[in-house]
C-alpha positions as CSV (number, residue, x, y, z in Angstrom):
1,M,84.3,120.1,232.7
2,I,86.0,119.1,229.5
3,S,85.9,121.7,226.6
4,R,83.9,120.9,223.5
5,H,87.1,121.0,221.5
6,K,88.8,118.4,223.7
7,K,85.6,116.2,223.6
8,I,85.5,116.3,219.8
9,L,89.2,115.4,219.7
10,S,88.6,112.6,222.2
11,V,85.8,111.1,220.0
12,I,88.0,111.4,216.9
13,K,90.8,109.5,218.7
14,R,88.4,106.8,219.8
15,I,87.1,106.3,216.3
16,R,90.6,106.4,214.8
17,D,91.8,103.8,217.3
18,S,88.8,101.6,216.9
19,F,90.2,99.7,213.8
20,M,93.3,99.5,211.8
21,G,93.0,101.5,208.6
22,S,90.5,104.0,209.9
23,E,92.7,107.0,208.9
24,Y,93.0,105.6,205.4
25,I,89.2,104.9,205.1
26,Y,88.2,108.3,206.3
27,T,90.7,110.2,204.1
28,N,90.1,108.1,200.9
29,G,86.4,108.2,200.1
30,S,84.6,108.1,203.4
31,C,85.5,111.5,204.8
32,V,81.9,112.8,204.3
33,K,80.6,109.9,206.3
34,F,83.1,110.6,209.1
35,A,82.0,114.2,209.2
36,M,78.4,113.1,209.4
37,I,79.2,110.8,212.3
38,L,80.6,113.8,214.2
39,R,77.6,115.9,213.2
40,E,75.3,113.2,214.7
41,I,77.2,113.4,218.0
42,F,77.6,117.2,217.9
43,P,74.5,118.5,216.1
44,E,75.5,122.1,216.5
45,G,78.4,121.6,214.0
46,K,78.3,121.3,210.2
47,V,79.8,119.3,207.4
48,L,82.0,121.2,205.0
49,Y,83.5,120.1,201.7
50,N,86.0,121.4,199.2
51,A,85.4,119.0,196.2
52,D,88.2,116.8,197.5
53,H,87.7,116.3,201.3
54,A,85.1,116.8,203.9
55,V,85.5,118.1,207.4
56,F,83.4,118.7,210.4
57,E,83.3,122.3,211.6
58,Y,82.4,123.3,215.1
59,D,82.7,126.8,216.4
60,G,85.2,127.9,213.7
61,V,87.4,124.8,214.0
62,C,87.5,122.1,211.4
63,Y,88.2,118.4,212.2
64,D,88.8,115.2,210.3
65,I,90.0,111.7,211.3
66,R,93.5,113.2,211.9
67,G,92.3,115.8,214.4
68,V,92.2,119.5,213.6
69,A,92.1,120.2,209.8
70,Y,93.8,123.5,208.9
71,D,92.7,124.1,205.3
72,D,90.1,126.9,205.1
73,R,88.8,126.4,201.6
74,Y,85.7,124.5,202.6
75,L,82.1,125.3,201.9
76,P,79.0,123.9,203.7
77,L,77.9,120.7,202.0
78,E,74.5,122.2,201.4
79,E,76.0,124.7,199.0
80,Y,76.7,121.9,196.5
81,G,73.9,120.9,194.1
82,F,71.6,118.0,195.0
83,G,73.1,115.7,192.3
84,Q,76.6,116.5,193.5
85,I,75.7,115.8,197.1
86,K,74.3,112.5,196.1
87,D,77.6,111.6,194.3
88,I,79.6,112.8,197.3
89,L,77.6,110.7,199.7
90,S,77.9,107.6,197.6
91,Q,81.8,107.7,197.7
92,K,83.4,104.8,199.7
93,A,86.9,103.9,200.4
94,S,88.1,100.5,199.2
95,I,90.5,98.3,201.1
96,V,91.9,94.9,200.6
97,V,91.8,92.8,203.8
98,K,94.6,90.4,204.2
99,Y,94.3,87.5,206.7
C-alpha cells in the first residue's frame, strides 16, 4: 500500500504536470488555492500561510506545487483575521498566454 506522503507527492506531480506554467501559477498568487485543492483531496490536512506563501500540511510535513516545502514559519490560515483571509483567497496569478 502506498504511503500517504507518496500519495500526496504523486497528486502534486500530476497537478504540476497537467499544464505548462503550473509551478509559476501556484507560487505567484494561487498558492492558497493549490493548498485548498490538496485539502479537498486529503481532508485530514490543513492549509498554512506565512504572509507570503501557503502550503498544505499533513502529519507534520508541508507541501506546495514543488513537493515538500521546508520552511517552518507557517501558521494555520484560520489564525489570520477574516478580512485578511478574504484578501488572501482573492489573490490570483497572472500570466500572458502566447500562441
